[in-house]
C-alpha positions as CSV (number, residue, x, y, z in Angstrom):
1,X,-4.9,-6.0,25.5
2,X,-6.6,-3.1,23.5
3,X,-5.6,-4.0,19.9
4,X,-7.2,-0.8,18.6
5,X,-4.3,1.1,19.9
6,X,-1.5,-1.1,18.5
7,X,0.8,1.0,16.3
8,X,2.7,-1.4,13.9
9,X,6.2,-0.6,12.2
10,X,8.3,-2.5,9.9
11,X,11.5,-3.8,11.4
12,X,14.5,-1.7,10.1
13,X,16.1,-5.1,9.3
14,X,13.2,-6.1,7.0
15,X,13.3,-3.0,4.8
16,X,16.4,-4.1,2.8
17,X,16.1,-6.6,0.1
18,X,12.5,-6.8,-0.9
19,X,11.4,-10.5,-0.9
20,X,13.1,-11.5,2.3
21,X,11.7,-12.1,5.8
22,X,9.5,-9.1,6.7
23,X,8.4,-8.6,10.3
24,X,6.4,-5.8,11.9
25,X,6.7,-4.8,15.6
26,X,4.6,-2.8,18.0
27,X,6.2,-1.4,21.1
28,X,3.7,1.2,22.1
29,X,1.8,-1.1,24.6
30,X,3.0,-1.2,28.2
31,X,5.4,-4.2,29.1
32,X,5.0,-6.1,25.9
33,X,6.2,-6.2,22.3
34,X,4.1,-7.7,19.6
35,X,5.6,-9.3,16.4
36,X,3.8,-10.3,13.3
37,X,4.6,-11.3,9.6
38,X,4.1,-8.1,7.4
39,X,3.0,-10.3,4.6
40,X,0.3,-12.0,6.5
41,X,-0.8,-9.4,9.2
42,X,-4.3,-11.1,9.5
43,X,-2.6,-14.4,10.6
44,X,-2.0,-13.1,14.1
45,X,0.9,-12.1,16.3
46,X,3.4,-13.2,18.9
47,X,3.2,-11.3,22.3
48,X,6.4,-11.1,24.3
49,X,7.0,-9.6,27.6
50,X,9.8,-7.3,28.0
51,X,12.2,-9.9,29.4
52,X,11.2,-12.4,26.8
53,X,12.0,-9.9,24.0
54,X,15.3,-9.1,25.4
55,X,16.1,-12.9,25.6
56,X,14.9,-13.3,22.1
57,X,17.1,-10.5,20.7
58,X,20.2,-11.8,22.7
59,X,19.7,-15.3,21.1
60,X,19.4,-13.8,17.6
61,X,22.5,-11.8,18.0
62,X,24.3,-14.9,19.3
63,X,23.3,-16.8,16.2
64,X,21.3,-19.3,18.0
65,X,18.8,-19.5,15.2
66,X,19.9,-20.7,11.8
């Protein structure tokens, strides 16, 4: 993965409320989504393949994470 071409954007859900959980996502690379903590971008990121991202979003929307 060529991280020099990663384009990060703050999640639209993270822009409300200031001190809450803030994540950044990158979707400009083929077949993967990257996720990182916007408050600690140097700590690394999670790589999710397209199907994994869809599953994660479905689980979040279903309230499977408290």
